[in-house]
N, C-alpha and C positions, 0 to 999 in steps of 0.2 A: 578629445574627439570622441564622439559615440560610434562604436563599432557594431553592426548588425551580426547575430550569430548565423553561423555557416549552416545554411538549410540542408545541404547535400553531405549528410554524415556518412561515414564509413559503414560498411555492413550491408546486409541484404535482408529483405524481408522474409519471412519463414513462408514455405509454400503453403502450409495449411492456413496461414492468415491471409494470403492473396485470394483464396477461394470466394471470400465475401465481396471482392471489389469489382468483378466484371462478369459479363454473361458468358464467358467461354468455359467455366466450370459448372455450368447448370446441368442438370440431368436431361437427357434426352428423352422427353415423354411424348413425343410427336405421335409414335407408332403403338403407343401402349392400348390395350384393349379396354380398360375401364376398372372400377373398383370392383373387387372381388369380395363378396359377402354371402352369408346365409340369408335365407328368406326372412321378412319381418313376419312375426308371428301373428296370425290373425285367428279367428273363432275356429275356422276349421281345423287348423293346425294344433290349437290348444285342445281340442275335443276329440278329433280323429287324426285323419291324415289326408294328404294331397299328393296326387300324382303328377309327375312330370316327365317329359321327354327331353333326352340329351339331342340337341339339334346339331351341335358343332363342337368340336374339341380343337383347340388352337394354341398357339405359342404365344406367350405374352413377353416382350423384351423385357429385362430388368426383373425377371421371376423366374425361380428355377423350375416351379411346377407347371404342367400345363393347365389350360384354363377351359371349364367346359360351358357352353351355353346351353342353359336349360329353360324349357319353355312349360309354364303352368297355366291353366285355365283360371281366370279370375273368378273369385267365389261372388262378387258382387256386381258385376258388369259383365256384358257380352263382349269380353275381350281377351287376349293372351297377355301374360306377363313374361318377360324374358329375364332371367336372372344369370349373373355369371358367379359361378362357383369353381373351387379348386377342383380339378379332376383327380380322383383316386385312381389307385392301379386296377386295372379291370374293366374301367369305364368305356363305352362304345357309343357311337352314334346310332340314335334309334332306341335305346335302352330306356326303359322306365324307371325312374326313381320315386321313392315315396318319401316325403317329409312329414313329421308331425308326432303327436305322443303316442299313437297307437300304429305307427309304422313298423313293420317287420324289417329286421336287418336281413 
């Protein structure tokens, strides 16, 4: 007679191995604010500097540092660009920050 192998073997799955199996171990990213980046370098930033205004400082879940929402004037179109940056110590809303090669510290 042919006997099938027992599929219910003894032992347990390692907890770290279970994390790829179901959606309950996924990160809760629904309330995240967005990707935090520095500005993409354009002509004005390579040759001089660009002034931005800090509009808001907020908490980003899953991140240890606060996030600043900075608004810049677009150099090429009549619009404003909003960027998310990591807020440094001493930043406040309404503060002007300067980004570029010739920006002073």
